[in-house]
C-alpha positions, 0 to 999 in steps of 0.5 A: 097351952101345955104339950099334952093339951096341945097334943090332945087338941091336935089328935081330937081335931084330926078324928073330929075332921074325919067325923065331919067329912063323913057326915058331909059326904052322907049329907051330899049323898042323901040331899044332893044325890051326887055320886051317891055310891062314892059318898056313901063309901066315904061316909061308911069309912070315915064315920066309924073311924072318926067316932071310935078314933075320937073316943079312943084317943081321948081315953088313951091320952087321958090314961097316958097323962096319968100313968106316964107323963114323961112318954108324952114329952118323948113323943115330941122329942126332936130325935123321935120326930126326925126318925119318924120323918125319915122312916115315913119318907123311906116308906113313901119312896119305896111304895112310889118305886114299887108302883112306878115299876108296876106301871112301867112293866104293865105291858109285860104279860105276866105283870098284866095278869096280876090283879091291880087291886092286889097291887094296890093293897100290896103297896099299902101293906108294903108301905106299913111294913117299910115304915115299921122296919125303917123306924126300927132301923133308924131308932137303933142307928140314931 
């Protein structure tokens, strides 16, 4: 199996798994009446992402194979894997530290007045920003 077909299989398997999770949660919500609101929420989040992700990833990989076959090889390069791993670890621990400090400081009145949903969404946005900045920094460093 070539690298490009292995990458395609891995990507498609991920999105098909999301699609399967959405269908399973929809089945549980409709037939078993178990946690219907949560199951419908999971289904509405994963079904579109699974379906669109499968179609778009198949199209993008086919397009990339035809136009730029060297980019798929660079995707699995050891240097790029190491950079993405370090950037992901940095982003995770930065978000973890942010949420840890929020938890520790939650008894403080001005911290308690902040909406926890806002803090969670801010942590997710910060996670993405830190990952992007760390990727750029590590790309120039290594």
